[in-house]
N, C-alpha and C positions, 0 to 999 in steps of 0.2 A: 409432590411438592409440599402439600400440607404437613406431612410428617417431618420433612426436613425443617420447615419453619418452626414447628413445634419443638423439635430437638434443639435447634439453635436458641430458641427462647428459653427453654429449660436450662441449658448450659449457662446462658447469660444470667438467669435468675440465681443459679447456684453461686456463680462468681460474685455477683453483687452482694448476696447474703453473706458469703464468707468474708468479703473485704469490709463490710460494714458492721462486723460483730461488735457488740457492746461489752466484750469481756474487758474487765477493769484491771486485770493483772496479766503479766505475761512471763513466760520462761523461755530462755534461748538455748541454754546449754546445761546438761546434767551429766555428772560422772561420779563414781565412787572411788575413793582412794583409801589405802590403808595408812593409818597414822604411823609414821616412822619413829623409831626410838631415836631420841637425841635431836629430832628435827626442831627448828625454831618454832615457837608458839605463834599462832595466828595474830596478826595485828588488827583484825577486824573487831569492831565493837561488839560486845555481848548483848544479845537480846534479853531484856529483863522480864520477869513475870511469866516464864514459860510454864505450861501445865501439861501433865501426862494425860493422854486421851485414849490409851489402849495399846494392846500388844504385849508379848512377853519380853521383848528386847528393851534395852535401856537407852533413853535419850540423855546424852551427856551435856551438850550445849548447842545453842544456835548463835551464829554470828552474822551480822548484816552490815554491809559496807557503810551505809549512811545512818546507822542507828544512832540517834542523838536524843537528848532530853532526860529528864528525871521521871522515874516511875513507869513510863511507857515509852516504847521505842517510837520515835518520830522519824518518818522517812518522807522524802520528797515525792510527790505525785506529779512528775513532769515528763512522762513518756520516755524517759531514758531507761531502756530496759537492759542496760549493761552494768548493773551493780552486782557485786559478788555476794553470794549467800553460802554459808557453810553450816551444815548440820552434822554434828558429831554424835555417833551412836554406837552401841555395842549390840550385835545380834545375839539372840538367845541360843541359836543352833546354826549349824552349817546350812547354807542355802545356796542352791546352784544359780538362781536368777531372781533378782529383785526388781520391783517396779516402784514408782513413786506417784503419789496422788497429792496434788496441792488443792486445798479447798479453802474458800473464804466465806465469811458471813458478813453481809453488809445490810443493814436495816432489816434484819430478820430473815433475809433470803440467803440460802446456801447455794454456792456455785462451785462446781468442780472446774478448775480452769487448766488442769494438766493431769493426765492419767495415762502413763505409759511405762513399759518395761525399760530398764536401764541397761544399756549395752555393757558387756564384760563386768557383770555385777555379782559374781560368785564371791561369797563371804564365808568366814569361819566363825562359829559361835565363840563368844567371849573375847573377841579381838576388836579393837577400836578402829572405826572407819569414819570417813568424812564424805558426806554427800556435798559435792560442790556444784553450784548452779549459778547461772546469771539470769537476773530478772528483776522485776519490780512493778510498783503500781503506776497506773496511768493517771492523767489529770482528771478523769471523770469521778474519781473517788477522793479528790482533794478536799480537805476539810472534814473528812469523816474518820471515825475510828472503826477499824475492821478487825475481825478475828481471823487469823491465818492458821491453818492446820497443815502439817507435813505428815503424811502417812506413807511409811515404807512397808511394802507388802511382798509376800512370797508369790511370784508369778504363777507357779505350779498350782497353788491352792486358792489364791486370792486372799489368804489370811493376812491380817496386819501383823507385822513383825514389831514395829514400834510407831507410835503416834504421839506427836507433841503439838501444842497449840500456844499461841501468844496473841496479844492485842497490839495493833499498830495504829498510830495516829498519822494520817496522811496529810502532810503540810505543804 
């Protein structure tokens, strides 16, 4: 009986810890699509001030649904995790499986808030692709400026294929 109570307590503790996470950013959906010739250009606003942070691939552009403001992308921190994000990139070589890691820096602390392989992510080197995601900041980072990194890596080796970062003001 004691073991049963302990197991129930342990499961309850894990559920409570999982549901009360203080993770300030979230990601709901991720996929990679190839840029089609002649396809209409994205209508999402471009993220300004992006910086290269590693990997042999090329970061072409970031776009974020609610990016607004001059000089730095201002986005709402309102718990609405259904905003479109597009990250256009060109891999340096053929890769059979890619993963994506989203990292943010807030008040000097670095947090990985998403790190998973991407389903159906085989790519060819030198071809343009778009990482499509849905996500955004939560209200607990409202009023702060954070640095966000997108790291696309080769699942087989763990090596970064392309990394880009930018600063966001959460309004």
